[in-house]
C-alpha positions in Angstrom: 14.6 -10.3 113.6 13.8 -8.3 110.5 10.6 -10.1 109.9 9.2 -9.2 113.3 8.4 -5.7 111.9 5.6 -4.8 109.6 7.4 -5.5 106.3 4.7 -3.8 104.2 5.0 -0.6 106.3 8.8 -0.7 105.9 8.4 -1.0 102.2 6.0 1.9 102.0 8.1 4.3 104.1 11.5 3.2 102.8 10.4 3.4 99.2 9.6 7.0 99.6 13.0 7.6 101.3 14.8 5.6 98.5 13.1 7.5 95.7 14.2 10.8 97.3 17.7 9.5 97.7 18.0 8.0 94.2 16.4 10.8 92.3 18.7 13.5 93.8 21.1 12.7 91.0 20.5 10.5 88.0 24.1 9.1 88.3 23.1 7.5 91.6 20.5 5.5 89.9 22.7 4.4 87.0 26.0 3.8 88.7 26.2 0.1 89.7 29.4 0.7 91.7 27.9 3.3 94.0 26.2 1.8 97.0 22.7 3.3 97.7 23.5 3.8 101.3 26.6 5.9 100.5 24.5 7.9 98.0 21.9 8.7 100.7 24.6 9.7 103.2 26.4 11.8 100.6 23.3 13.7 99.4 21.2 14.0 102.5 24.1 15.1 104.8 23.7 16.5 108.4 22.2 14.6 111.3 19.6 12.9 109.1 22.2 11.2 106.9 22.6 8.2 109.1 18.9 7.7 109.4 18.3 8.0 105.7 21.2 5.7 104.9 19.8 3.1 107.4 16.3 3.4 105.9 17.7 3.0 102.4 19.7 -0.1 103.5 16.6 -1.6 105.2 14.5 -1.0 102.1 17.1 -2.6 99.8 17.4 -5.6 102.2 13.6 -6.1 102.4 13.3 -5.8 98.6 16.0 -8.5 98.1 15.0 -10.9 100.9 11.3 -10.5 101.4 9.2 -13.7 100.8 8.5 -14.0 97.1 11.3 -11.5 96.2 13.5 -10.1 95.0 11.4 -7.2 93.9 11.9 -4.2 91.5 10.4 -0.9 92.3 9.7 2.0 89.9 13.1 3.6 90.5 14.8 0.2 89.7 12.9 0.0 86.5 13.9 3.5 85.4 17.5 2.9 86.3 17.6 -0.4 84.4 16.1 1.2 81.3 18.5 4.1 81.5 21.5 1.8 82.1 20.5 -0.2 79.0 20.4 3.0 77.0 23.8 4.1 78.3 25.3 0.7 77.6 23.9 0.7 74.0 21.9 -2.5 74.5 20.3 -3.7 71.3 16.7 -3.4 72.6 17.4 0.2 73.5 18.8 0.9 69.9 15.8 -0.9 68.4 13.4 1.5 70.2 15.0 4.6 68.8 12.8 6.1 66.0 10.2 3.4 66.3 7.5 6.0 67.0 7.0 9.1 64.8 5.6 11.2 67.7 6.1 10.9 71.4 4.2 12.7 74.2 5.2 13.4 77.7 2.1 14.3 79.8 2.5 16.0 83.1 6.0 17.0 82.0 6.4 19.3 85.0 6.6 16.2 87.2 9.2 14.4 85.1 12.6 13.8 86.5 16.0 13.8 84.7 16.1 10.1 84.1 12.6 10.0 82.6 13.5 12.9 80.3 16.8 11.2 79.2 14.8 8.1 78.4 12.4 10.1 76.3 15.2 11.9 74.5 16.7 8.5 73.6 13.4 7.2 72.3 12.9 10.5 70.3 16.1 10.0 68.2 14.8 9.5 64.7 11.2 10.6 65.5 9.5 13.6 64.0 8.6 15.3 67.2 8.1 15.1 70.9 5.2 16.8 72.6 5.5 18.0 76.1 2.3 18.7 77.9 2.7 20.4 81.3 2.0 23.4 83.5 4.9 24.7 85.6 2.4 25.9 88.2 1.1 22.3 88.8 4.4 20.6 89.7 3.8 18.7 92.9 6.5 16.0 92.8 9.6 17.9 93.7 10.1 15.6 96.7 10.5 12.7 94.1 13.0 14.5 91.9 10.5 16.4 89.5 12.3 19.0 87.4 9.9 21.5 86.0 12.9 23.6 85.0 13.4 21.0 82.2 10.4 22.6 80.5 12.2 25.9 80.6 15.2 24.2 79.2 13.1 23.0 76.3 11.8 26.5 75.6 15.3 27.9 75.7 16.3 25.3 73.1 13.6 26.5 70.7 10.5 24.5 71.6 7.3 26.0 70.5 5.0 27.0 73.3 1.2 26.6 72.7 -0.5 28.0 75.8 -3.7 26.3 76.9 -5.2 29.3 78.5 -8.7 28.1 79.3 -9.3 26.3 82.5 -12.4 24.2 82.5 -11.9 22.6 85.9 -11.8 25.4 88.3 -14.0 28.3 89.2 -13.0 31.9 88.3 -12.0 32.8 91.8 -9.5 29.9 91.9 -8.1 30.8 88.5 -7.7 34.5 89.5 -5.9 33.4 92.7 -3.6 31.1 90.8 -2.8 33.8 88.3 -2.0 36.3 91.0 0.2 33.8 92.9 2.2 32.9 89.7 2.5 36.4 88.4 6.2 37.5 88.3 7.5 34.0 88.8 9.5 32.0 86.3 6.5 29.6 86.4 4.2 32.1 84.8 4.8 31.0 81.2 2.2 31.5 78.6 0.2 34.2 80.4 -2.8 34.0 82.6 -5.4 31.3 82.5 -9.0 32.3 82.1 
């Protein structure tokens, strides 16, 4: 039976698979009518589609039926918040404009759903501050969208480069600058 396997191991592996499946498109995380298994099969495609779909199905089953469950994971939490915003729930309206300033740290690793939640919260606020470095984006496998920073700049955001690197030696900084030169991620000039 299902519980003959290592449930914690299934949760760990399947959670990674599910995050990849859900964050391919924000509509997958917010559409209650679309089954996660179908979303996996649709977006993964090819010979791995069936394996991904099965892993997603197992993960959802374990989350729902595990002892002490059902459980919510981080993707569920984001999807529920976003769904509340889209549905115009009162709590979501109450949060708009509550804070004068909002900050998004590590913005290069934010995904579409997270940015849409931030944009909702920012309605009525004075400003949002996005802190990020295109060159440090490491969560593409989880749906990170560093291009959303470019989108912000294209819409008139003010860029304040933080050019001094206090964490790395000069050789590493020079190598990073050389690697990034000429790419769309080399915004704000070289670090020193």
